[in-house]
N, C-alpha and C positions, 0 to 999 in steps of 0.2 A: 210153808215149804222153802227150804234154803235155795238160793240162786247159785249156779255155777258161774265161774268167771267168763266163759264163753257166752252165756246167756246175756250177761251184762254188756259185754263187748258187742254183741249182735244188736242190742237195743241202741247203744251209742252210735254204732255205725250207720243206723237208718238216718240219724240227724246229722252225723259228721262223716260222710262217706270217704272223704280224703284225709282224714285225721290219722295221726299216729296215736293209737290207743293201747294203753297197757293196763290190764286188770289183774290184781293179785289178791290172794287170800284163800284159805282153804276150808273155812267153817261154813261158807255160803250165806253168812249173816253180817260179819264184819269184814268188809273188803277195802281195797284201795285201788284207786284208778288214777291214771294220768291221761289227759287228752291234750294233744298239741294240734291246734287247727287254726288255719288262716282266718276263719270267720270270727275269731276272738280279737283280731286287730282293732284297736280303737275302743274296745270295751274294757271297763274296769273289771277287776276280779269278781265282785259280786254278780255282775251281769253274765260273765263267763260261767260261773258256777250255776246260776239260775238256768241258763241254756242247757247245761249237762243234766241237772235235776229234772227239767222238763222232758228231756229225751228218754228218762227212765220210766215215763209214762205211768206215774203212780206207784211204782214198786217200793218206794220209801214212804209212802203216806201213812202217818199214824202208827199206832201200836200193832195194827194188823197187817203192815206192809212186809213183803217178802224180804226185803233188804233193810236190816236195822241201822247199820252204820257204814258210811262210805267215806273214807279219807280221800279227799279229791284235790288233785293238782291240775290246774289248766294253764297252758302256755300258748304263746304265738310262735310259730316256727321261726328259727333264726336265719 
């Protein structure tokens, strides 16, 4: 079952309540997200992205995951 951008944003918002979050995509399977959050400060990009994937609570796990691809950008606020 494809995911809507708002569903992805809601999952991310649970872990990053104060973040600036943008989710784009219209097929529900191949999406793009940008997450800008203070909690990323001092973490390398891999650590930042792992935190975001963890927030998705298994929605990208394996071939049966609801979300097949997520182009992800993570940043620290300027």
